[in-house]
PAKE-731419 format. One record per residue (C-alpha): x, y, z; residue in one letter. Coordinates in steps of 0.25 Angstrom, whole numbers, plus 5000, padded with zeros to 4 digits. Each point is the difference from the previous one (the first is absolute). Layout:
! PAKE-731419
XYZa/...
***
This chain:
! PAKE-731419
511250695000m/500850115006d/499850145004q/501150074998s/500249954987s/498750004994g/499849864997r/498749915004i/500149884988y/501249915009n/499749865003l/499550045013q/498950084996f/499649894989i/499849905011l/499250105008l/499249994989c/499849844998l/499850005015s/498750094999n/499749944989a/500049845006l/499150095012f/499250044990s/499849864994a/499949935013s/498750085005f/499350014986n/500149884995m/499149945010m/498950114999i/499149944988p/500049875006e/499450045014l/498750034998p/499749864996a/501049955010y/499150085012l/498649954993t/500549865002k/500350025014l/498650055001g/500150165000g/499550044985e/499250135007d/501450035004y/500650014988k/500250165001g/500849995013y/501249944993i/500550124994i/499550105012g/500649925013v/501250004993f/500050144995t/499550045013l/501149935010m/501150064989a/499550145003g/499949995016l/501649945000s/500450124992r/500450095014p/500749885004f/500849994986s/500250135001g/500750025013k/500849874998l/500650044987t/500550105008d/500649945010t/500249854998i/500350044987g/499849984984r/500249844998v/499449955014p/498850064996v/500049964985m/500449855004v/498950005011f/498850034988g/500649894992s/500049905012l/498650025003i/499849964985c/500849875003v/499349965011v/498650054998c/500149934985s/500349845008l/498850045011m/499050004989y/499849854997p/499950015014l/498850055002v/498549935002s/499250125003s/499550144995v/500450075011g/501249945001a/500250044986f/499850145001l/500750025013l/501449944991l/499650114989r/500050115010f/501349955004f/500649984987h/499650154998g/501350025009f/500949974987s/499650134990t/499850085014g/501849985003f/500549954986k/499750144992p/500250095012t/501649935001g/500150004985t/499750144997s/500850075012a/501249894996y/500050074985v/500050145005s/501049995007d/500849954990l/499650084988v/500550144996p/498750095002a/500150034984n/499849854997r/498950005011r/498949984993g/500849904989e/500149905011a/498749985004m/499549994988g/500949875000m/499849955012i/498550014997g/500149944987l/500449885005a/498950005010s/499150024987i/500849884993i/499849895013g/498450064999m/500149964989a/500649864998i/499649975013g/498449944999p/500449954986a/501149905007i/499149985011g/498849964993g/500949904989w/500649945011v/498550005006a/499449924991v/501449904996k/500049955017w/499250075008n/499850125008i/500849965014n/501349984989v/499750154997m/499850055013f/501449934999q/500750084990l/499550125004s/500649985014a/501449954992a/499950134991f/499950085014a/501349915004l/500850064989l/499850145005s/500549985013v/501149944995v/500350114991i/499750095010l/500849955010t/501149974990g/500550114991a/499250135007m/501050055009k/499150125013e/499950124995t/499450075012l/501250085010p/500149975015n/499149894998k/499349965013q/499649855006p/498749964999f/499350005014r/498549995004l/499850155004s/500450024984l/498649954998l/499550115009r/499350114991i/499750135005h/499150104994r/501050084992d/500449874993e/498849974994l/500350104988f/501050084993e/499350165000p/501350054991l/499349884988v/498650045000w/500150054987g/500349854992p/498949965011v/499050074994i/500349964987v/500249865002t/498749995006f/499250084990l/500749934990t/499949865005f/498650005003f/499749954986s/501149885000y/499049975011g/498750004991a/500849934988v/500249885007l/498750005007t/499050014989i/500849994987i/499849854998p/498450014999d/500250134992y/500849914991s/499049885001t/498950124996y/500750044988l/500249864996g/501449955002i/500149875004t/501450025008n/499950075011k/501350045002g/500350044985l/499850165005f/501249985009f/501049914992t/499750144990f/500350095016y/501249915002t/500650024987a/499750144998s/500550065015s/501249894997m/500450074986g/500050135006i/500949985012r/501149984992l/500050174997v/499050045013a/501150025009g/501050084992k/498850104994v/499850025017s/501550025002d/500150104988k/498750075000y/499649995015g/499049935007r/498950095002i/499950044983p/499949844997i/499249985013l/498950104994k/500149924986i/499949865006s/498950045008a/499150074989l/500349884990v/499649915011m/498750085001a/499849994986a/500349855002s/498549995007m/499450104993a/500349894988m/499449915009l/498850065002a/499750024985l/500449864997a/499149924990v/500849914995s/501149885004p/501050084991a/499850145007i/499949935015l/501749964996l/500450124994a/499550055014a/501049895006a/501150064992l/499850145004l/499749975016y/501349914997g/500850124996m/499550085011a/500449935011t/501449964994g/500250174999l/499349995014n/500749915010s/501650014999p/499650175000a/499350005012v/500949895007t/501350114998a/499350135002w/499649925015t/501449975000v/500650164996d/499050045011l/500449935010s/500850035012n/501549894998p/499849955013m/498549964998y/500049964985k/499249865006g/499050075007r/499750124986a/499949864993l/499049925009a/499050135001s/500249994984m/499549864999y/498950005011i/499450114990a/500249894990m/499449905008e/499050105003a/499450034988g/500149874994i/499149955010g/499150135000l/499949984985g/499749865001a/499050045011w/499450134993g/499749924986s/499449895005a/499150105006l/499850064989i/499849904990y/499249915009h/499849894989n/499350084993h/500650014985a/499350134996s/500950075013r/501449964991f/499950144994p/499750095012l/501149915008t/501150034990f/499650144999y/500150035015i/501549934999l/500450084991a/499750135008g/500549955011i/501449994992t/499850104994a/500150095012m/501549955003a/500450104988t/499050095006l/500849985012y/501350014993l/499750124995s/499350105009f/500749965013f/501450035002h/500649875003v/501750025002p/500849904990k/501249955010n/500450015016y/501050134999e/498750074992e/499349975015q/501150035009l/500450144991a/498350035002r/500149985016k/501250085000q/499550124993s/498549985009a/501050015012n/
***
């Protein structure tokens, strides 16, 4: 993976993808088992917090991961995120109360607050700009693979042995990710600084990178639907007669994985903004299809369409964020984009649950509203002038002065 040669597919990149897949599998493998585990602790009424507190910490930690990525280096931030998974996975069997469980989930969120920020910045350092989308697509594909195989492995281990063995396996996966990062990844940040406590002091101008308003707005509007899908699709599946509540996500994941093989290349060739316009329209169409669903076949067709849209969207918006960012503050820019992602998912989950309110008659209204919110991303990209890259922003500032 050498910027000067334009190559990206070498052993180092493959190992980074493997590290990403292991990290993703580590925390995803326990998600299907955690509701029952929390119920045994007496926390049946708090199942909704399993994802909520995790996501909250991920969002709160982004400014820190962004600053540290730009100061102490990309590799230490990635290693820290993976180590959090190791420690937290080993601690789950030790908690004996609902409060302790939710506190552990809260701190577990540090992992996804740190690892993706460092990974995206690391990849952007190494690949040429004209292949940035392709590289982001492959890294994202590795995460999707981990997301797909993790729950299957975790569920099988929990049934064959017990849930404590599953937690130990989760820790082992994360530890393997750390081994790869420390053994194979060379730091790419020039003039990195040693860690000091003062770096944890976040100033107001370090909370958000104003150069990436475009990707932030598009990310928020398009990930709103993802939070909603996570929240109400299981109930919608049951309502339409699908016994396996995870079938929608199986179709969605398969479609997203397939399109990511070419999605990044497409954004490199035709530009980030045109691809993001198309992906938002396709995503809005999938929400409208869900609103009109009267059978399992239509629901699963919408899942395929939604997977295609997210597979196109994610590599393009990540690459566009890097395109727009000041090279000195890539970590801050990526952290800003990820904060928008967490905010979209969280508000989408909350808002959809509020509209749906456990009334099946409100499913169509919920998804029509989601279609409208998602389509706003295409409207924003079509009617508001948004810069394509950092150089364009500098040129505009110079002409204005």
